[in-house]
LUMGUTOR-404221 format. One line per 4 residues: for each residue y, x, z of C-alpha. Coordinates in nm, 4 decimals, always signed. Last residue first. Example, Ala and Ser with C-alpha at 12.3 -4.5 7.8 and 13.67 -1.06 7.14 Angstrom:
<vexmars>
-0.1060,+1.3670,+0.7140 ~ -0.4500,+1.2300,+0.7800
</vexmars>
This chain:
<vexmars>
+1.2717,-4.3595,-2.2805 ~ +1.3566,-4.1716,-2.6012 ~ +1.1395,-3.8719,-2.5292 ~ +0.8818,-3.9314,-2.2544
+0.9592,-3.7180,-1.9499 ~ +0.7154,-3.5766,-1.6966 ~ +0.8237,-3.3810,-1.3938 ~ +0.6730,-3.1023,-1.1794
+0.4196,-3.0194,-1.4459 ~ +0.0507,-2.9247,-1.4296 ~ -0.1191,-2.8559,-1.7648 ~ -0.4992,-2.8656,-1.7504
-0.5644,-3.1931,-1.9358 ~ -0.2833,-3.1590,-2.1898 ~ -0.0574,-3.4684,-2.2199 ~ -0.0103,-3.5738,-2.5803
+0.2601,-3.5021,-2.8387 ~ +0.3714,-3.1967,-2.6367 ~ +0.6903,-3.0088,-2.5497 ~ +0.6450,-2.7792,-2.2478
+0.9689,-2.7125,-2.0641 ~ +1.0939,-2.4664,-1.8013 ~ +1.4122,-2.5760,-1.6263 ~ +1.7380,-2.3855,-1.5869
+1.9627,-2.6703,-1.6964 ~ +2.0009,-2.4960,-2.0337 ~ +1.6215,-2.5268,-2.0711 ~ +1.6485,-2.9031,-2.0233
+1.9264,-2.9280,-2.2836 ~ +1.7238,-2.7154,-2.5297 ~ +1.4273,-2.9536,-2.4955 ~ +1.6587,-3.2495,-2.5653
+1.7977,-3.0805,-2.8780 ~ +1.4467,-2.9990,-3.0001 ~ +1.3487,-3.3645,-2.9632 ~ +1.6629,-3.4730,-3.1493
+1.5921,-3.2360,-3.4364 ~ +1.2281,-3.3530,-3.4510 ~ +1.3358,-3.7184,-3.4870 ~ +1.0484,-3.9192,-3.3348
+0.7751,-4.0668,-3.5610 ~ +0.5042,-3.8330,-3.4361 ~ +0.5811,-3.9295,-3.0777 ~ +0.7271,-3.7115,-2.8031
+0.6229,-3.5968,-2.4564 ~ +0.8377,-3.3529,-2.2565 ~ +0.6423,-3.1992,-1.9649 ~ +0.9092,-3.0640,-1.7334
+0.9114,-2.7968,-1.4613 ~ +0.6224,-2.5963,-1.6036 ~ +0.2854,-2.4597,-1.4861 ~ +0.2758,-2.6093,-1.1378
+0.1582,-2.4806,-0.7968 ~ +0.4447,-2.2315,-0.7829 ~ +0.4625,-1.9300,-0.5466 ~ +0.1010,-1.8355,-0.6161
-0.1383,-1.8572,-0.3219 ~ -0.2674,-1.5182,-0.2183 ~ -0.5811,-1.3810,-0.3778 ~ -0.3857,-1.1910,-0.6417
-0.2108,-1.0101,-0.3563 ~ -0.5291,-0.8136,-0.2885 ~ -0.5019,-0.6485,-0.6300 ~ -0.1618,-0.5121,-0.5282
-0.3000,-0.2480,-0.2938 ~ +0.0164,-0.0872,-0.1563 ~ -0.0117,+0.2909,-0.1223 ~ +0.1291,+0.5283,+0.1361
+0.2884,+0.8687,+0.1743 ~ +0.3115,+1.1853,+0.3794 ~ +0.2968,+1.5479,+0.2736 ~ +0.3473,+1.8947,+0.4151
+0.4002,+2.2159,+0.2251 ~ +0.2285,+2.5400,+0.1254 ~ +0.0220,+2.3800,-0.1516 ~ -0.3180,+2.5325,-0.2304
-0.5085,+2.2083,-0.2886 ~ -0.6851,+2.2342,+0.0484 ~ -0.3494,+2.2964,+0.2180 ~ -0.1963,+1.9839,+0.0655
-0.5048,+1.7849,+0.1650 ~ -0.4735,+1.9163,+0.5205 ~ -0.1054,+1.8175,+0.5298 ~ -0.2041,+1.4576,+0.4575
+0.0277,+1.2508,+0.6767 ~ -0.0313,+0.8778,+0.6550 ~ -0.1009,+0.5797,+0.4373 ~ -0.2501,+0.2354,+0.3890
-0.1140,-0.0969,+0.2708 ~ -0.2957,-0.4230,+0.1908 ~ -0.5697,-0.3883,+0.4572 ~ -0.8129,-0.6806,+0.4482
-0.8527,-1.0554,+0.3972 ~ -0.4960,-1.1281,+0.2785 ~ -0.3506,-1.4610,+0.3970 ~ -0.1065,-1.3223,+0.6514
-0.0181,-0.9612,+0.5821 ~ -0.1716,-0.6344,+0.7012 ~ -0.0510,-0.2749,+0.6963 ~ -0.2226,+0.0490,+0.7935
-0.0891,+0.3712,+0.9468 ~ -0.1443,+0.7443,+0.9975 ~ +0.0757,+0.9951,+1.1846 ~ -0.0656,+1.3416,+1.2506
-0.3432,+1.4767,+1.0302 ~ -0.5240,+1.3605,+0.7192 ~ -0.7517,+1.5425,+0.4761 ~ -1.0609,+1.6578,+0.6653
-0.9635,+1.4084,+0.9356 ~ -1.0661,+1.1121,+0.7200 ~ -0.8584,+0.8273,+0.8647 ~ -0.8986,+0.6752,+1.2133
-0.7164,+0.3731,+1.3560 ~ -0.8619,+0.3325,+1.7058 ~ -0.5296,+0.4601,+1.8439 ~ -0.3500,+0.1409,+1.7420
+0.0267,+0.1363,+1.8028 ~ +0.1955,-0.1847,+1.6882 ~ +0.4861,-0.2750,+1.4617 ~ +0.5438,-0.6420,+1.3785
+0.7433,-0.6802,+1.0580 ~ +1.1097,-0.7704,+1.1058 ~ +1.2087,-0.4178,+1.0076 ~ +1.4685,-0.1469,+1.0695
+1.4624,-0.1130,+1.4504 ~ +1.0813,-0.1419,+1.4628 ~ +1.0551,+0.1770,+1.2584 ~ +1.2518,+0.3793,+1.5135
+1.0350,+0.2507,+1.7975 ~ +0.7097,+0.3296,+1.6207 ~ +0.8231,+0.6749,+1.5037 ~ +0.9505,+0.7836,+1.8456
+0.6538,+0.6395,+2.0362 ~ +0.4026,+0.8101,+1.8063 ~ +0.5960,+1.1361,+1.8408 ~ +0.5758,+1.1112,+2.2202
+0.2049,+1.0275,+2.2001 ~ +0.1378,+1.3392,+1.9915 ~ +0.3269,+1.5544,+2.2422 ~ +0.1241,+1.4028,+2.5285
-0.2020,+1.4790,+2.3493 ~ -0.0970,+1.8375,+2.2855 ~ +0.0145,+1.8822,+2.6467 ~ -0.3115,+1.7585,+2.8019
-0.2052,+1.5689,+3.1167 ~ -0.4830,+1.3139,+3.0876 ~ -0.6163,+0.9738,+3.2013 ~ -0.3011,+0.7899,+3.3133
-0.1217,+0.9303,+3.0096 ~ -0.3594,+0.7342,+2.7856 ~ -0.2635,+0.3981,+2.9376 ~ +0.1112,+0.4765,+2.9288
+0.0947,+0.5844,+2.5653 ~ -0.0541,+0.2497,+2.4628 ~ +0.2100,+0.0462,+2.6448 ~ +0.4915,+0.2663,+2.5139
+0.3648,+0.2439,+2.1561 ~ +0.3491,-0.1350,+2.1754 ~ -0.0012,-0.2749,+2.1700 ~ -0.3509,-0.1433,+2.1038
-0.5421,+0.1269,+2.2922 ~ -0.8701,-0.0559,+2.3607 ~ -1.1001,+0.1603,+2.1462 ~ -0.8913,+0.4663,+2.2356
-0.9704,+0.4140,+2.6052 ~ -1.3396,+0.4668,+2.5296 ~ -1.2567,+0.8113,+2.3909 ~ -1.0470,+0.8951,+2.6962
-1.3209,+0.7824,+2.9341 ~ -1.5855,+0.9877,+2.7527 ~ -1.3673,+1.3000,+2.7488 ~ -1.2948,+1.2585,+3.1206
-1.6690,+1.2291,+3.1876 ~ -1.7421,+1.5588,+3.0130 ~ -1.9596,+1.5434,+2.7028 ~ -2.3304,+1.6200,+2.7387
-2.4262,+1.5531,+2.3778 ~ -2.6600,+1.2608,+2.4525 ~ -2.4508,+1.1096,+2.7298 ~ -2.1406,+1.1282,+2.5089
-2.3323,+0.9595,+2.2265 ~ -2.4588,+0.6745,+2.4463 ~ -2.1254,+0.6022,+2.6150 ~ -1.9426,+0.6121,+2.2792
-2.1868,+0.3554,+2.1408 ~ -2.1079,+0.1225,+2.4306 ~ -1.7337,+0.1585,+2.3633 ~ -1.7690,+0.0399,+2.0021
-1.4154,-0.0217,+1.8796 ~ -1.5470,+0.0098,+1.5201 ~ -1.3019,+0.2898,+1.4420 ~ -1.3823,+0.4534,+1.7751
-1.7571,+0.4248,+1.7105 ~ -1.7191,+0.5895,+1.3687 ~ -1.5174,+0.8734,+1.5186 ~ -1.7901,+0.9190,+1.7817
-2.0598,+0.9401,+1.5147 ~ -1.8702,+1.2121,+1.3244 ~ -1.8012,+1.4081,+1.6444 ~ -2.1698,+1.3841,+1.7409
-2.2773,+1.4976,+1.3932 ~ -2.0501,+1.8025,+1.4103 ~ -2.1818,+1.8998,+1.7549 ~ -1.9360,+2.1233,+1.9397
-1.7519,+1.8611,+2.1461 ~ -1.4611,+2.0330,+2.3227 ~ -1.2030,+1.9485,+2.0552 ~ -1.2919,+1.5777,+2.0474
-1.0020,+1.4799,+2.2763 ~ -0.7631,+1.7017,+2.0788 ~ -0.8539,+1.5428,+1.7476 ~ -0.8398,+1.1924,+1.8977
-0.4763,+1.2397,+2.0023 ~ -0.3627,+1.4472,+1.7044 ~ -0.4744,+1.1652,+1.4763 ~ -0.1597,+0.9692,+1.5611
-0.1768,+0.5930,+1.5099 ~ +0.0330,+0.3149,+1.3584 ~ -0.0501,-0.0509,+1.2880 ~ +0.1939,-0.2413,+1.0658
+0.1782,-0.6203,+1.0933 ~ +0.3027,-0.8886,+0.8537 ~ +0.4230,-1.2477,+0.8598 ~ +0.7286,-1.2897,+0.6374
+0.5236,-1.1533,+0.3489 ~ +0.5615,-0.9085,+0.0611 ~ +0.9086,-0.7729,+0.1359 ~ +0.8199,-0.7399,+0.5048
+0.5145,-0.5360,+0.4101 ~ +0.7321,-0.3013,+0.2038 ~ +0.9845,-0.2823,+0.4884 ~ +0.7053,-0.1648,+0.7196
+0.5942,+0.1015,+0.4691 ~ +0.9571,+0.2018,+0.4197 ~ +0.9854,+0.2576,+0.7955 ~ +0.6682,+0.4685,+0.7903
+0.8275,+0.6814,+0.5179 ~ +1.1677,+0.7141,+0.6852 ~ +1.0349,+0.7737,+1.0370 ~ +0.8037,+1.0499,+0.9141
+1.0801,+1.2044,+0.7026 ~ +1.3138,+1.2153,+1.0026 ~ +1.0472,+1.3724,+1.2223 ~ +0.9935,+1.6613,+0.9810
+0.8291,+1.7249,+0.6429 ~ +0.9287,+2.0448,+0.4595 ~ +0.7814,+1.9433,+0.1254 ~ +0.6346,+1.6206,-0.0094
+0.7230,+1.2519,+0.0370 ~ +0.4936,+1.0149,-0.1544 ~ +0.5419,+0.6539,-0.2572 ~ +0.3513,+0.3376,-0.3356
+0.2455,+0.0947,-0.6044 ~ -0.0997,+0.0061,-0.7306 ~ -0.2073,-0.2054,-1.0269 ~ -0.5844,-0.2314,-1.0368
-0.8148,-0.1976,-1.3385 ~ -1.1592,-0.3070,-1.2229 ~ -1.5069,-0.1603,-1.2303 ~ -1.7847,-0.3903,-1.1149
-1.8974,-0.4843,-0.7630 ~ -1.7297,-0.8247,-0.8240 ~ -1.5292,-0.8711,-0.5018 ~ -1.5317,-0.5172,-0.3669
-1.4039,-0.4009,-0.7073 ~ -1.5153,-0.0561,-0.8198 ~ -1.2083,+0.1466,-0.9067 ~ -0.9694,+0.2279,-1.1890
-0.6050,+0.2889,-1.1003 ~ -0.3018,+0.1418,-1.2725 ~ +0.0323,+0.2905,-1.1764 ~ +0.3642,+0.1943,-1.0217
+0.4957,+0.5100,-0.8583 ~ +0.7380,+0.6470,-0.6015 ~ +0.8653,+1.0019,-0.5579 ~ +1.0539,+1.1980,-0.2915
+1.0583,+1.5789,-0.3002 ~ +1.1821,+1.7435,+0.0190 ~ +1.3963,+2.0526,+0.0536 ~ +1.3469,+2.3916,-0.1036
+1.0777,+2.4160,-0.3690 ~ +0.6989,+2.4088,-0.4046 ~ +0.5806,+2.2493,-0.7268 ~ +0.3839,+1.9270,-0.6920
+0.1637,+1.8447,-0.9933 ~ -0.1663,+1.8528,-0.8029 ~ -0.0097,+1.6644,-0.5116 ~ +0.1032,+1.3868,-0.7469
-0.2371,+1.3655,-0.9161 ~ -0.4197,+1.3513,-0.5824 ~ -0.1847,+1.0785,-0.4580 ~ -0.2552,+0.8503,-0.7555
-0.6219,+0.7595,-0.7144 ~ -0.9083,+0.6264,-0.9300 ~ -0.7567,+0.7782,-1.2499 ~ -0.9874,+0.7514,-1.5494
-1.1947,+1.0665,-1.5485 ~ -1.2309,+1.3632,-1.7839 ~ -1.5208,+1.5984,-1.8538 ~ -1.3947,+1.8726,-2.0818
-1.5633,+1.9040,-2.4246 ~ -1.2471,+1.9713,-2.6263 ~ -1.2454,+1.6167,-2.7671 ~ -1.2554,+1.4816,-2.4102
-1.5833,+1.3669,-2.2551 ~ -1.5728,+1.0493,-2.0473 ~ -1.5793,+0.9535,-1.6796 ~ -1.5271,+0.6367,-1.4746
-1.5268,+0.7239,-1.1032 ~ -1.7156,+0.5264,-0.8376 ~ -1.6848,+0.6417,-0.4778 ~ -1.3921,+0.4135,-0.3909
-1.1076,+0.4796,-0.1447 ~ -1.0965,+0.8453,-0.2474 ~ -1.0240,+1.1267,+0.0001 ~ -1.3941,+1.1880,+0.0657
-1.4478,+1.2576,-0.3038 ~ -1.2009,+1.5476,-0.3122 ~ -1.3800,+1.8118,-0.5206 ~ -1.5327,+1.5493,-0.7531
-1.1883,+1.3928,-0.7967 ~ -0.9986,+1.6954,-0.9281 ~ -1.3125,+1.8149,-1.1097 ~ -1.3037,+1.5024,-1.3306
-1.0041,+1.6306,-1.5260 ~ -0.7332,+1.3668,-1.5124 ~ -0.6768,+1.0258,-1.6711 ~ -0.4147,+0.7530,-1.7097
-0.1448,+1.0156,-1.7504 ~ +0.1448,+1.0339,-1.5084 ~ +0.4842,+0.8893,-1.4315 ~ +0.6696,+0.9493,-1.1038
+0.9741,+0.7276,-1.0439 ~ +1.2457,+0.8704,-0.8200 ~ +1.2841,+0.8076,-0.4466 ~ +1.6369,+0.8314,-0.3085
+1.6215,+0.5662,-0.0369 ~ +1.7717,+0.2902,-0.2511 ~ +1.5169,+0.3784,-0.5226 ~ +1.2344,+0.2872,-0.2848
+1.3694,-0.0620,-0.2158 ~ +1.4403,-0.1427,-0.5808 ~ +1.0889,-0.0430,-0.6827 ~ +0.9549,-0.2427,-0.3898
+1.1149,-0.5678,-0.5002 ~ +1.0213,-0.5355,-0.8678 ~ +0.6610,-0.4393,-0.7857 ~ +0.6295,-0.7268,-0.5365
+0.7335,-0.9847,-0.7963 ~ +0.4783,-0.8476,-1.0401 ~ +0.2030,-0.8642,-0.7738 ~ +0.2778,-1.2288,-0.6904
+0.3058,-1.3356,-1.0546 ~ +0.6556,-1.3626,-1.1980 ~ +0.7864,-1.6912,-1.3380 ~ +0.9993,-1.7596,-1.0288
+1.1931,-1.4382,-1.0941 ~ +1.3914,-1.6086,-1.3708 ~ +1.5475,-1.3242,-1.5667 ~ +1.9109,-1.3608,-1.6680
+2.0082,-1.1696,-1.9786 ~ +2.3548,-1.0345,-2.0336 ~ +2.4318,-0.9059,-2.3797 ~ +2.6680,-0.6126,-2.4087
+2.8961,-0.6533,-2.7121 ~ +3.2291,-0.5500,-2.5578 ~ +3.0643,-0.2559,-2.3821 ~ +2.9151,-0.1416,-2.7108
+2.5563,-0.2329,-2.7909 ~ +2.2200,-0.0802,-2.7052 ~ +2.0788,-0.4053,-2.5622 ~ +2.2149,-0.3416,-2.2129
+2.0134,-0.5584,-1.9732 ~ +2.1604,-0.7058,-1.6564 ~ +1.8999,-0.8339,-1.4145 ~ +1.9286,-1.1442,-1.1969
</vexmars>
């Protein structure tokens, strides 16, 4: 229920009850998540539908989709319909004491995987910018888990720390070898790792650690234990400790399943530290993605850290709608029936909290829970 003040005095305030059952899946999620983020002190960030194209051309690797819709502004500047929200928020961030917390509900414009054409997609998410510490990491990743929980009772949040793979790859000088190894880790391709390490002359301990990442899935403690058996590298151990802390703290606030997955790799030119992905039952791919992007902040000239995530609401359209019917009651009447009486009956059904479609004949595509013939 939502209370709406219709610009009247306190004595004249009208109360309107909104039936949440009429909302589409993505609309319902937006309402839920907006309320969740506001409880944790996040304020709404509004932005234009377009930005100068240079913002996206300079950060193409950060974008989920390569395609960008462009047009010329009246002043001759090349503009682009927004394919991403995080870049706009970082661009507009002004350094200040403390941490800035914002959430958003915005349309982005990307190439659809389903149709291969451009699509307007509603996206929601949040960003936390500034002096980021362990508390902020736990808060944001916790909100990601709670977001998944709010969407589906059956959901999984996978968490990784890029500091582990970054340190393992430190001794490999070949840029192409590092790129190929990252791809193999993401694909869980241990055989490919063997071949590349043999080709570039990587140490055996490096090869074994990289192969271990392809199998490193489970609770944070289980995953950390397997990696610790292979190395005593302080930077790797520190990253594993932080991964354990965040994972365990998040699991205390959510019913979603939280798992560590060290094969989860984001673009390391932009991301660092904690990264994560969310899945829900019934959706074919990732519905939530996020992580720390201190490198992006640095690239855009911001002396601060950043962490955030996005929920891809277009994927929720594929889930089964909450109701399999269009209205509660199909009320059929005859031409000779008293119109006043028919309207009175329709009003009675609405007063009972039911949705009603009044028709003289039954529409072919209308699905109703009940059917009532007036006067019978």
